[in-house]
N, C-alpha and C positions, 0 to 999 in steps of 0.2 A: 504494501499501498504506499500509494505518495501520500507523506503525511504532510505536506508542505500543502499540497495540492484540495485536499480533503478539510483543512480547517482552513484555507482560503476561499475554497466554494461555499462552504457554511456561514463563510464570513464570522466565524468565530474564534478567538485566543484561548479560551478554555474548554475542556473536553469532559463530560464524567466519563470512568469506567463503562457505565453502563449503555451512555452513548456510542461510545467507540466498537461496544460489540456489536451493540443493531447495526451499525455501518459493516461488519463483517470480521472484525478484530478479536482475539483470541489473548487468555492472559500469557502464553510464551510469544506472541508475537509482539505483544506491549512488551513486555522483562524482554526481548531482544533488542525492540527499538530503542529502548533506554540506556540496556550497555550499549548500544554504536551510539549513542549520544545525536540520534531523531529525534526523541521524544523526551523532555524532559517530566519526572513524576515528582509535581510540585508539592501535593502533598497524598494520603492512600485514596485512590479512587479518584483524582484530578489529575491533567495532562495538560503540557503547553510545549510549544516548540522550544528552542532550543533560543532562539530569537528576540523573543520572549522581554516587552522592560524589565526591569527588574523589581521596580515599584508593583505591577500586575503580581511579578511572582510572591512577592513578599506580601499582599495582601490575601488572596488566597492560601498560599502556607499558613497564615494565623489563624485563617477561617472566617473572611468576611471580605468584605468588596476596598475598592479603590475610594474613597469619600474625599470630604472638603478639598483642598489645594490641589490635592492628588488628582480627584476625581477630573475638577476643573482644566487643569493643564490636558491629565491625556485627553480631553476635550477638542483642545488646542486654542484654553480659554488661557488670560494673560495670570499668572498666580504667583507669590509674593513668596521668594524660601522653599522652595518645593522639594528642597534635597534630601529631606527625609519622607518618605510614606506615611500620608494621613489614611489611614484605615477606619471604616466604617464595622461595627461588628453588632451584631443583633443582639439586642439585651436577654436575652435568653440564652444569647449562643455558651457553649461549653469546648472542652476537648482543644483548648486554642494552640497552636503550637509558635515557637519560635519565629521569626520573621527571614532566617537564614539557616534553621537545622529544622526541618518534622520531625524529627526523635526529638524533641527538646519541648519541654513543655512548656507555655511563655510564662515568664516572667519577669520581673521589673528588671535583673539583671541581663536577659538576654534579648529587651528589644531594640537595644543598637539602633535608638533615635529615632525609631516609628511609633507614632501619635494615634490613639487610639480614640474613638468617635463611639458610642455607647447608645444615642437617643436614640430615638423613635425617629422612622423614614415618615415622612408627609405620601413619599408614593414608593410605597414598597416591593413593587414588582417592576418601577422604571428603569433607566439603567438597562447595563446587561449583567451578562454571569459573572462578569470583575468589579463594575464599575457601579457606583447609584445614580441617578437621575441627577440631571444639571441644576433641577431646582431644588433639590436637596442635597448636595455638596455645596451651593451658594448657601442656605442658610444655614448649614456649619463655618461655612468662611465667615460667616458674619459673625459669630461664635466664640472662634477660634482665635482670628485675626484683629489688628486693630481697625477700625472703621475705615482711614484712609484706603490701605488696600484691600478692603474686603470689595469697598464701591468700588475700588478701581478693576478687579473680579468679573462684577454685575455690570457694568460699564462696558465692558468689551464683551462681555458675552452677549448684549444689546446691539452691540454697533457691528460684530458679526452677524448676528440676526438666528443665531445658534437658541437665542429664549426669545420669547414674543414679550410683546411691551405689558399683557396682560396678563403676564407670569409675577409682574413687580410688587403687585398686591399680594397675591398670597404668599409671597417670601415674607413678606413685611408682617404677614399677620400672623406668623409664626416667632416672630423677634419680638426680645422682651420692651417696655416702654421706653426704656435710655437710648435703646437705636433708631427709635423711631423718628429723629430729625436725619437721620440722614436721607431716610426717602425724596426730600424736598431738595436734595441736591444732585440728584439720579440724572447726567445730563448724555445719550445714546451716541451724542456728537463724537465726545474723546476719541481717538482714532487710536487710541494705544492705552495700557495698565499708566507707562508711566508718564501721560501726558495727563491722564485724572489724578493720579497723587500731585503730580505738580498745581495742579487745581483748585487740589485741594488745601495745597498749603499756601496757594497765595488768599484763598477767601477765608480762613482760617486766623491769618495775619491782619486781615481787616481791609486787604487790596483788590477793588474791584478787577475785574477783567473782563475781556470778551474772547470767545473759543472761537477757534476754529475761524476765523478773519480773513475774508479775499483781498490780497494785497494787487490790484495789476502794475503792470505784466507778469508779479513775482508768483502768486499762486495763492494759498493758505498755508497762514501760521497758524501755531498751536495755541497762542496765545497775545492779548497786546493787551498792554495795560497803560492808560491815558494818550491812546491815539498816536504813541509814539514808539514806545518801550516793547518790542517781539520778544518774547521769550520760549523759547523752542527746547523741548524737552527729549533729551538724548535717550535714545532706545538702545542704545550700544552697552551693552554688558563688558565687553573685551572691545580693543579697537579695530577697528578694519582699518582696509589699505587705503593711500595715500589718493587714490580717485575719489573716494567718498568724503573723504577730510576737502579736498580740492574742490569738490561740486558745495561743499558746508560756506566757504571760504568765499565763494562766488556769491552762490546765494546772498551772503550777509552785507558784500560788499553792493551787489545790487539795492538791497534795502539803505544802504547808508547813503546811497546815490539819491535816493525819495525822501531822505529825513526821519528815518527810521532806525533808532540803536538797537542791536542784535546783544542777546543772552543765552548764550547755552548752558542748560543746567544739567550739570554730569548726572549720569545714572547713579552715581555709588552717591553724590549728594541728594539728591533727590528722596532716597530710598532711605538715606542712613544720616544724614547732614542735613535736615530739613530748614535747622537755622543758618545754615549758610546761603541758601536758596534765598532764604529771606533777608538777607542780610545784603546779599548782593542786590537784590532789587530795590531796597531801601536805600542803598547807596546809589544807583543809577539813577533812582526819583531824585532823591536828595542835590547829584550834580544837575540834572537838569534846570529844578528848580532856582540854585545860585547862577546857573548859565544865562536865564532868563533876567536875575537880579541886575546881571552887569552888564545887561546890552537893552534895559528898558530905558 
């Protein structure tokens, strides 16, 4: 049996033993496939292909499904700090295993950074065999992450049309009162998670901004403050090649010719040092005001 074709044809990532036997596999065939490295026995009764995402393998091995930011990231949505798997486990689940060793019972000492979510799901039958539904994942994100990061995940799902606008009300209906204010800030126009976080930082500092402003003939900019300060969210976690940097500088020059000042906020500053971002914006606003005073 060609396992890759079988998994692809069924559009599945995880199969249970009983399902593979229905397709014609025997215990010996499955054992040989594991020995040959063409299948992975994730835990008793569950199989996957060797190239399966490590987080998916961890979730199934533990005895749950991807949840929270891990489910969002797997669905193609922005998620902050998704290095460790977040796994949804049914509140009644038992016989849980360590994420990296199916022979060990799960304990605090062998969780290896994995975060467990034991809450009830709004749509327990949603999602797929290894991941909860996106609405349930977003509810978990809001309960788990800081509001600015959770909002970024929600807005990115809306922007990519992976989540209908009508689903937002249901998500907030399951969130505590102290998070209801976030709903007023939802704006699906933000094109990236970093841009959403940047907008949150600016608004929280009391600075009014416009988003996705079209400036002819340049195109759209992420944020425009006081009609002159263009703030762009750097979407790159790591350095790109010179061609990308050259394009950014050419764009900044074109904006300067039109009288705009550009500030490109680094990813690490947006995500980890928001105070630096605000300090830079306030500095540029103050410099502009001083310039106006000198030449009035």
